[in-house]
Every structure is written in C-alpha cells, then in structure tokens.
N, C-alpha and C positions, 0 to 999 in steps of 0.2 A: 807196376800194375797201374793201369789208367783208372782214374776215379771219375765217374759220371756225376756232375754237379747236381743233377736232378735226383740222384739216389741218396736218401737220408742215411747218415752214419748212425750206427748203433752206439749207445753210450749209457752208462749208469752213473748217476751222481752218488759217489761214495763219500760217506761222512768223513770229515777229517778226524784226527785223534781227539781233539777237544769235544767235538760234537758226539763222538761215540762214547767217550767217558761220561758225558752228561746224560746219556741214555741208560747207563748202568746204575743199578741200585748201589747205594753207598757200601764200600768195602768189598764189592764183587770184582773179581779179576775176569777180564774178558777171555773166554776160551779155557780157563782153568790154568793158564800158565802166567808166569810173571817174568816177561822179557825186559820190562822197563819201558815198553812201548806196545801199542796195539798193532799187530800185523795187518797188512792190507787185506788178507783173506777174511779176517774177522770184521773189518770195516765194510767189506763188500757184502758179506752176509747180512749185516745190519741194514743194508739198503732195501731189503725186501721184507716187509712186515710179516708175511706168512711163512715163506720158505726159510728165512734166516733163523727164527727160533726153532723150527722143526729140525733143521739140519744141526743146529747147535745142541739140541737135546740128544739127537742120535750120536753126534760126535762125543759128547760127555759119557754116554753109555758105553760106546765102543772103546774109548780110551781109558776110562777111569773106573768103571764098574768091574766086579769080579768076573773072571772068564778063564778060558783055557790057556791063554797066552799071558806071560808076565807083562808088566808095564813096559819094561825095556824091549821086549820082543814086539810089542805093539808099535812102539816108537820106531823101531827098525823097519817094520813092514811099511809104516807110513812114509818114512824117508825114502825107502827104495821105490815105492810106488810113485812118489812125487818126482824123483829123478827120472824114472822110466817114462813119465809123461811130459818131461821137460817143463815141469811146473815152476813158475817164477814166484809163487806165493810161499 
C-alpha cells in the first residue's frame, strides 16, 4: 500500500504500564483481572477520558454483575468473539 506523505497517520498515545498504574486508585486492579500486567486494551481505553471510563463501567457490569450467563460462559463468549474478530488485544 502506497502512503501519501501529505496524509496524516492516525495514532493514539497509549499510556505505558507505569503511567496507567499511576492513574488507578491504590489497590484497584485494572479491568477486574490480575494478570500481573495491564493489557494493551485497558491502556488504550485509559487514553480517552470520557469513553474509557464509560466502556470500563459497561464491561464490569457485563462481566461481573449477576446475569443469565455464568462467569465462565461470559468469558467463553468474550474469547470466541475476540477470535472471530481477529482481535489482538
């Protein structure tokens, strides 16, 4: 693919792990999981002041609040959806 040098490239400054941890209240796990690191998707969401928190709240409700699917079923649906979309996050 040819790149026109006059066309600006889109990019988002994603906070590194140390910057993201500094944004979190003490003792809070990013995204509700403890992987030992903060995944890129969580850091990407932190880059947007309005959309990130709203999406994070929605994610916590969908994945952790009571509902018709078990927690394991929700994780399976999320994994299958990510694979189907060729998601690298």
